[in-house]
C-alpha positions in Angstrom: 20.0 24.6 -17.9 16.8 26.6 -17.4 14.9 23.5 -16.2 17.7 22.7 -13.8 17.5 26.2 -12.3 13.8 25.9 -11.9 14.2 22.5 -10.3 16.8 23.7 -7.9 14.9 26.8 -6.8 11.2 25.9 -7.1 9.5 27.0 -3.9 12.8 27.1 -2.2 13.2 23.3 -2.3 15.8 21.2 -4.0 14.0 19.0 -6.6 16.0 15.9 -7.7 16.8 15.7 -11.4 16.7 12.5 -13.3 16.9 11.4 -16.9 13.3 10.8 -18.1 14.6 8.5 -20.8 15.8 5.0 -19.9 18.1 2.5 -21.5 16.6 -0.8 -22.7 17.6 -4.3 -22.0 16.9 -6.9 -24.8 15.6 -10.1 -23.2 13.1 -12.7 -24.3 12.6 -11.0 -27.7 11.5 -7.8 -26.0 13.1 -4.5 -25.2 12.5 -3.8 -21.5 13.3 -0.4 -19.9 16.3 -1.0 -17.7 14.7 0.0 -14.3 11.9 -2.4 -14.9 14.2 -5.2 -16.1 16.3 -4.8 -13.0 13.3 -4.7 -10.7 11.9 -7.9 -12.2 15.2 -9.9 -12.1 16.4 -8.7 -8.7 13.2 -8.3 -6.8 10.1 -9.7 -8.4 11.3 -13.1 -9.6 12.1 -15.9 -7.2 15.3 -17.9 -7.0 13.9 -20.7 -9.2 12.6 -18.3 -11.9 14.4 -17.7 -15.1 14.2 -14.1 -16.4 14.7 -15.1 -20.0 11.8 -17.6 -19.9 9.6 -15.1 -18.0 10.0 -12.4 -20.6 9.6 -14.9 -23.5 6.3 -16.0 -22.0 5.1 -12.4 -21.7 6.1 -11.8 -25.3 3.7 -14.6 -26.3 0.9 -12.9 -24.4 1.6 -9.6 -26.1 1.6 -11.2 -29.5 -1.8 -12.8 -28.8 -3.5 -10.0 -27.0 -2.1 -6.6 -28.2 -3.9 -6.8 -31.6 -7.2 -7.6 -29.8 -6.7 -4.7 -27.4 -6.1 -2.3 -30.4 -9.2 -3.6 -32.2 -11.4 -3.1 -29.2 -10.1 0.5 -28.8 -10.8 1.1 -32.5 -14.4 -0.2 -31.9 -14.8 2.4 -29.2 -13.9 5.1 -31.7 -16.2 3.7 -34.4 -19.2 3.5 -32.0 -18.6 7.0 -30.7 -18.5 8.3 -34.3 -21.9 6.7 -34.9 -23.3 8.1 -31.6 -21.9 11.6 -32.5 -23.5 11.5 -35.9 -26.9 10.6 -34.3 -26.5 13.3 -31.6 -25.7 16.0 -34.2 -29.0 15.4 -36.1 -31.5 17.9 -34.7 -34.3 15.5 -35.4 -32.9 13.1 -32.7 -32.0 15.5 -30.0 -35.3 15.3 -28.2 -35.0 11.5 -28.3 -31.6 11.8 -26.7 -32.8 14.2 -24.1 -35.6 12.0 -22.8 -34.0 8.7 -23.5 -36.8 7.5 -25.8 -37.4 4.0 -27.1 -36.1 5.1 -30.5 -32.8 6.2 -28.9 -32.4 2.9 -27.0 -33.2 1.0 -30.2 -30.5 2.9 -32.1 -27.9 2.1 -29.4 -28.8 -1.6 -29.6 -28.8 -1.6 -33.4 -25.2 -0.3 -33.6 -24.0 -2.7 -30.9 -23.4 0.1 -28.3 -25.9 -1.4 -25.8 -25.5 -5.2 -26.1 -28.4 -7.3 -25.1 -27.7 -10.3 -22.8 -26.6 -13.2 -25.0 -27.7 -15.7 -22.3 -30.0 -15.6 -19.3 -28.6 -14.4 -16.0 -26.7 -17.1 -14.1 -25.7 -17.5 -10.5 -22.1 -16.2 -10.0 -19.7 -19.1 -9.4 -16.7 -17.3 -8.0 -14.6 -19.6 -5.7 -12.8 -19.3 -3.4 -13.4 -15.9 -1.9 -12.4 -14.4 1.4 -15.0 -13.5 3.9 -14.3 -9.8 3.6 -15.6 -10.0 0.1 -18.1 -12.7 0.4 -20.1 -12.1 3.5 -18.9 -9.3 5.8 -20.1 -5.7 5.2 -17.6 -2.9 5.9 -15.5 0.0 4.7 -13.3 -0.2 1.6 -10.4 2.2 1.2 -8.5 3.3 -1.9 -4.8 4.2 -1.4 -2.2 5.3 -3.9 0.3 2.5 -4.3 3.3 4.9 -5.0 3.6 5.8 -1.3 4.6 2.9 1.0 3.6 4.9 4.2 0.1 5.5 2.9 -0.2 1.9 1.7 0.8 0.6 5.1 -1.7 3.0 6.8 -4.5 1.6 4.7 -3.5 -2.0 5.3 -3.3 -1.4 9.0 -6.6 0.5 9.2 -8.4 -2.9 9.9 -8.3 -2.1 13.6 -8.6 1.5 15.0 -9.4 3.2 18.2 -13.0 4.4 18.4 -12.0 6.9 21.1 -9.2 8.4 19.1 -11.4 8.7 16.0 -14.2 10.4 17.9 -11.9 12.7 20.0 -9.9 13.9 17.0 -12.9 14.6 14.7 -16.1 16.5 14.8 -18.3 13.4 14.8 -19.4 13.8 18.5 -18.8 17.5 19.0 -19.6 19.2 15.6 -19.7 22.7 17.1 -17.5 22.7 20.2 -17.8 25.3 22.9 -14.6 26.8 24.1 -14.4 24.2 26.9 -14.8 21.3 24.4 -12.1 22.1 21.9 -8.8 20.3 21.5 -6.1 22.4 23.1 -3.6 24.0 20.7 -0.7 22.5 22.7 -2.1 19.0 22.1 -2.9 18.3 25.7 -5.9 16.2 26.7 -9.3 17.9 27.3 -11.3 15.8 29.8 -14.5 17.7 28.9 -14.3 16.6 25.3 -13.2 13.2 26.5 -16.3 12.8 28.6 -18.5 13.5 25.6 -16.6 10.9 23.6 -17.2 8.3 26.3 -20.9 9.1 26.4 -21.1 8.2 22.8 -18.9 5.0 23.3 -21.1 3.8 26.2 -24.2 4.4 24.2 -22.7 2.5 21.3 -21.8 -0.5 23.4 -25.1 -0.5 25.2 -26.9 -0.6 21.9 -25.0 -3.3 20.1 -23.6 -5.4 23.0 -26.2 -4.9 25.8 -25.5 -6.0 29.3 -28.2 -7.2 31.8 -28.2 -7.9 35.5 -27.1 -11.5 36.2 -29.9 -11.6 38.8 -32.9 -9.7 37.4 -31.9 -9.4 33.7 -32.5 -5.6 33.9 -30.4 -3.5 31.6 -27.0 -2.3 32.9 -24.8 0.3 31.2 -21.1 -0.1 30.5 -20.6 3.3 32.1 -21.1 1.6 35.5 -18.5 -1.0 34.9 -15.6 -0.8 37.4 -14.5 -4.4 37.2 -14.6 -7.2 34.7 -14.1 -11.0 34.7 -14.1 -14.0 32.4 -15.2 -17.2 34.0 -17.3 -20.2 33.0 -17.2 -18.9 29.4 -19.1 -15.8 30.4 -17.9 -12.2 30.1 -19.2 -10.2 33.1 -18.8 -6.8 34.7 -19.2 -5.4 38.1 -20.9 -2.1 38.8 -19.3 -1.7 42.2 -22.7 -1.9 44.0 -23.0 -5.6 44.7 -21.1 -8.7 45.4 -19.4 -8.5 42.0 -17.1 -5.7 43.3 -13.5 -6.7 42.7 -14.1 -9.2 39.9 -11.3 -7.5 38.0 -9.1 -9.6 40.3 -11.1 -12.8 39.6 -13.2 -12.6 42.8 -16.9 -12.5 43.4 -19.8 -12.9 41.0 -20.3 -10.5 38.1 -23.3 -8.3 38.5 -23.8 -7.9 34.7 -23.5 -10.3 31.8 -24.0 -10.0 28.0 -27.7 -10.3 27.0 -26.5 -12.4 24.1 -23.6 -14.5 25.5 -22.6 -15.7 22.0 -21.3 -12.2 21.3 -18.3 -13.0 23.6 -15.5 -14.5 21.4 -12.3 -14.4 23.4 -10.0 -12.5 25.8 -6.3 -11.6 26.4 -4.4 -11.4 29.7 -2.0 -8.7 30.8 1.5 -9.5 32.1 0.1 -9.0 35.6 -2.3 -11.9 35.0 -5.5 -9.8 34.7 -7.9 -9.7 31.8 -6.8 -6.8 29.6 -8.9 -7.2 26.4 -12.2 -8.8 25.6 -13.4 -9.5 22.0 -17.1 -9.1 21.2 -18.8 -9.8 17.8 -21.8 -8.3 15.9 -22.6 -9.3 12.3 -19.1 -10.9 12.0 -17.5 -7.6 12.9 -15.5 -7.3 16.1 -14.8 -4.8 18.8 -12.0 -5.2 21.4 -12.7 -3.7 24.9 -9.4 -2.6 26.4 -9.4 -2.5 30.2 -6.8 -0.5 32.2 -8.1 1.1 35.4 -5.1 3.4 35.8 -5.2 4.7 32.3 -9.0 5.2 32.5 -8.7 7.2 35.7 -5.9 9.4 34.1 -8.4 10.2 31.3 -11.1 11.1 33.8 -13.3 8.0 33.3 -15.1 6.3 36.1 -15.2 3.0 34.3 -12.1 0.9 34.0 -12.7 0.8 30.2 -9.8 2.7 28.7 -10.3 2.1 24.9 -12.5 0.4 22.3 -10.8 -0.9 19.2 -13.2 -1.4 16.3 -12.9 -3.4 13.2 -12.8 -0.8 10.5 -11.4 -1.1 6.9 -12.1 -4.6 5.8 -10.6 -4.2 2.3 -8.3 -1.7 0.6 -7.6 -1.1 -3.1 -3.9 -0.4 -3.7 -4.2 1.9 -6.7 -2.0 1.8 -9.8 -4.5 4.1 -11.6 -6.3 7.3 -10.9 -4.9 8.2 -7.5 -1.2 8.0 -8.6 0.8 10.0 -11.1 3.1 7.4 -12.5 4.5 9.2 -15.6 7.6 7.1 -16.4 9.2 3.8 -15.7 10.8 5.0 -12.5 7.4 6.0 -11.1 5.9 2.8 -12.2 8.6 0.6 -10.6 8.0 2.5 -7.4 4.3 1.5 -7.6 5.2 -2.1 -8.3 7.7 -2.2 -5.5 5.1 -1.1 -2.9 2.7 -3.8 -4.1 5.4 -6.5 -4.0 6.3 -5.5 -0.4 2.7 -5.8 0.6 2.4 -9.2 -0.9 5.7 -10.5 0.6 4.7 -8.9 3.9 8.0 -7.1 4.4 7.1 -3.6 3.3 8.4 -0.9 5.7 8.3 2.9 5.7 10.7 5.0 7.8 9.9 8.7 8.5 10.4 11.5 11.0 7.5 12.3 13.3 7.5 14.7 16.3 11.3 14.7 16.4 11.6 10.9 16.3 12.3 8.3 13.6 9.4 6.0 13.1 9.3 2.8 11.2 5.9 1.5 10.0 5.3 -2.1 8.9 2.3 -4.4 8.5 0.6 -5.4 11.7 0.4 -9.0 12.9 -2.8 -10.9 13.3 -4.6 -10.5 16.7 -4.6 -13.7 18.8 -7.0 -14.2 21.8 -7.7 -17.0 24.2 -10.9 -18.9 23.6 -12.5 -19.6 27.0 -12.1 -23.2 28.0 -10.0 -23.9 24.8 -6.6 -22.4 25.5 -5.1 -24.7 22.8 -7.5 -23.3 20.1 -7.0 -19.5 20.0 -9.2 -17.0 18.3 -7.1 -15.5 15.5 -8.4 -12.3 13.9 -6.9 -11.0 10.6 -4.7 -8.0 11.5 -4.9 -6.2 8.2 -7.4 -5.1 5.5 -7.7 -7.6 2.7 -5.7 -5.9 -0.1 -6.7 -5.6 -3.8 -4.9 -3.7 -6.5 -6.3 -1.7 -9.3 -4.6 -1.8 -12.7 -4.8 0.9 -15.3 -7.4 0.8 -18.1 -6.8 -0.8 -21.5 -6.6 2.6 -23.2 -3.3 3.3 -21.6 -0.1 2.5 -23.5 3.5 2.4 -22.2 7.0 2.2 -23.7 8.4 0.4 -20.7 8.2 -2.7 -22.9 8.7 -2.7 -26.6 8.3 -5.5 -29.1 10.4 -4.5 -32.2 9.7 -7.7 -34.2 5.9 -7.0 -33.9 6.5 -3.3 -34.7 5.2 -2.3 -31.2 7.0 0.8 -29.8 4.5 0.7 -26.9 2.2 -2.0 -25.4 -0.9 -1.7 -23.3 0.2 -0.7 -19.8 -2.4 -2.9 -18.3 -0.5 -5.9 -19.6 2.5 -5.0 -17.5 0.3 -4.1 -14.5 -1.3 -7.6 -14.7 2.0 -9.3 -15.0 3.5 -7.6 -11.9 0.3 -7.7 -9.9 -0.1 -11.5 -10.3 3.5 -12.4 -10.0 4.0 -10.4 -6.8 0.8 -12.0 -5.4 2.4 -15.4 -5.8 4.5 -14.7 -2.8 1.3 -14.4 -0.8 -0.2 -17.5 -2.3 3.0 -19.5 -1.3 2.3 -18.7 2.4 -0.7 -20.9 2.4 1.3 -23.9 3.4 3.4 -22.1 6.0 2.5 -22.8 9.6 2.1 -19.7 11.9 2.9 -20.1 15.5 0.1 -20.4 18.1 0.8 -16.9 19.3 0.7 -15.4 15.9 4.3 -14.2 16.1 5.2 -15.5 12.6 6.0 -12.7 10.1 4.4 -14.7 7.4 1.6 -12.2 7.1 -1.0 -13.6 4.6 -3.3 -11.4 2.6 -5.8 -13.9 1.2 -6.5 -16.9 3.4 -8.4 -18.4 0.6 -5.6 -18.4 -2.0 -7.1 -15.7 -4.2 -5.6 -12.5 -5.9 -7.9 -9.5 -6.2 -7.4 -7.3 -9.2 -9.7 -4.3 -10.0 -10.3 -3.5 -13.7 -11.4 0.1 -14.5 -12.8 1.7 -17.7 -14.0 -1.3 -19.6 -16.6 -0.5 -22.2 -19.2 -3.3 -22.5 -19.1 -7.1 -22.3 -16.7 -7.6 -25.2 -14.0 -5.7 -23.3 -14.8 -7.6 -20.1 -14.5 -10.9 -22.0 -11.2 -9.8 -23.4 -9.8 -9.1 -19.9 -11.1 -12.4 -18.7 -9.0 -14.0 -21.5 -6.0 -12.0 -20.3 -6.5 -13.3 -16.8 -6.7 -16.9 -18.2 -3.4 -16.3 -20.1 -1.7 -14.9 -17.1 -2.8 -17.8 -14.9 -1.4 -20.2 -17.5 1.9 -18.3 -17.8 2.4 -18.3 -14.0 1.1 -21.8 -13.4 -1.9 -20.7 -11.3 -5.1 -22.5 -11.0 -7.9 -21.2 -13.2 -9.8 -18.3 -11.6 -7.1 -17.7 -8.9 -7.1 -14.1 -10.2 -10.3 -12.5 -9.2 -11.7 -9.5 -10.9 -13.5 -6.4 -9.6 -15.5 -4.7 -12.4 -15.8 -0.9 -12.2 -19.2 0.1 -13.7 -18.1 3.6 -14.7 -18.6 3.6 -18.5 -22.0 4.1 -20.2 -21.6 1.0 -22.4 -20.9 -1.1 -19.3 -23.9 0.3 -17.4 -26.3 -0.5 -20.3 -25.1 -4.1 -20.5 -24.0 -4.8 -16.9 -25.6 -8.2 -16.6 -23.9 -9.3 -19.7 -20.6 -7.9 -18.4 -21.0 -9.9 -15.2 -21.8 -13.0 -17.1 -18.5 -12.8 -19.0 -16.6 -13.1 -15.7 -19.1 -15.1 -13.6 -16.4 -17.4 -12.3 -14.0 -14.7 -11.2 -16.1 -11.7 -10.4 -15.9 -10.3 -6.8 -17.5 -6.9 -7.0 -19.0 -4.2 -9.2 -19.2 -0.6 -8.2 -20.6 2.7 -9.0 -18.5 5.9 -9.4 -20.0 9.3 -9.9 -17.0 11.1 -11.3 -15.9 8.6 -14.0 -19.4 7.7 -14.9 -20.4 11.3 -15.3 -17.2 12.0 -17.3 -18.1 9.2 -19.7 -21.7 10.5 -20.0 -20.4 13.9 -20.9 -17.9 12.5 -23.4 -20.5 10.3 -25.0 -23.1 13.1 -25.3 -20.6 15.8 -26.3 -22.3 16.4 -29.6 -25.8 16.5 -28.2 -25.5 19.9 -26.6 -24.7 21.4 -23.2 -24.9 19.3 -20.1 -26.0 20.3 -16.6 -23.5 21.5 -13.9 -22.5 19.1 -11.1 -25.2 20.0 -8.6 -28.1 19.7 -11.2 -26.5 16.6 -12.7 -26.8 14.7 -9.5 -30.6 14.9 -9.7 -30.9 13.8 -13.4 -32.9 10.7 -14.3 -29.9 8.9 -16.0 -27.8 9.0 -12.8 -30.5 7.5 -10.6 -31.2 4.9 -13.3 -27.5 4.1 -13.4 -27.2 3.6 -9.6 -30.5 1.6 -9.4 -29.5 -0.5 -12.4 -26.2 -1.3 -10.8 -27.9 -2.6 -7.6 -30.5 -4.5 -9.6 -27.9 -6.2 -11.7 
């Protein structure tokens, strides 16, 4: 009664009450929490799938892998006990402090720092999408328990440079009174002019224009017209015979210094060129031309906006950025990932007095000059990965009474749902999208891969174990070997000291390694707890071990 009263009155808001315990469904030799069992049978599984067989197969994986998971966690404890004993010995504390050869020898002797069992080899991960393999760009992490946030991250592939600059302090870090954003939300043309100065400088630097006659530099700020003809993107500065090329007349007075940067264009309903696609280092910008809109914003140019390719990848997080404390929370996480993989996830919410529905954005389709039947199609969304929880987490969402397991590793369930949900995306590979890109079959991976990030693995033995788990899941779901790609998070001390060996264990499915200050620092503190006090955050960032960690990660 007391908790209900607190729930009803907390901060003046009504807080929904729910039974934290759940009934269980017995299926496939397992006890599965009812909300999870219902989600799997009614949403996750396809029409041809049999729930009984699905859970039976998962039971077999549990029986094989759960004892190994427990043994590896026990090994963590045993190694930590040996390290604690060494650290508590005052004769060793100076060795620990300076990272001496004797300390390194001790860590190798007990198996804490594993030497490479084989020489480094070339990674052989295939196939991999360009966003992972060859194009450098931003990666987001988004909590997967919030569909709206997840959609925002997925749709952050293409964003307005003008909006980003106008709405932040990037261009005007210390605005004068005349440069501030008005409190009523109205447009400030003085601030807008500073934004356009930056935008023009950006375009002039990366996509320079030259005079079509003299090859002298021309700035985009002088562009009043634009045209696409003879496979050339050109502009008019209003001072020569190119005036009026926006209507397809005359000769452009400026062209791209590097014509190969021009990739395609789109026409407005009025039959005028409305968008032009340019490329630099496999990243794209879209120039949006609208003379009326540009004039309303106080711009002399007809350039009204610049859309830039922004977040190339996004990690949908099941782990650190969500608080999934029971089966209801976890099913919500799984449902969001499933919707992303099916391509039908939506979020409806109120904004500025109106009801807004958000969904995944379609691919962007442009005309290739001289090749109208072969359009340029640019992926409309960030390539999505998901991050499962670490192997130290256990859950009672699934129980195996016959094996005396009242809880199983939560990462097993994460992997099961992550991979099964992603099969919906893999099945789109054979579907034909229309030439205009109007099909709602929104693919995530065009290469037929599933990207799963694994956190908090301690050393190569644990990485090898997770590779075995991925193999078993591929076999269970009938996937080709190494369809499930792995991102290895280098955030534990044992992994850092044996990173090349860790990479070797997943050399045919590894897609990235990373560094992370917070988790890596946490494990350093945990490991060295018996060695004495540690530095505070500011001083810790300048310690030799942290620089060695980051350098070693890049070297590996």
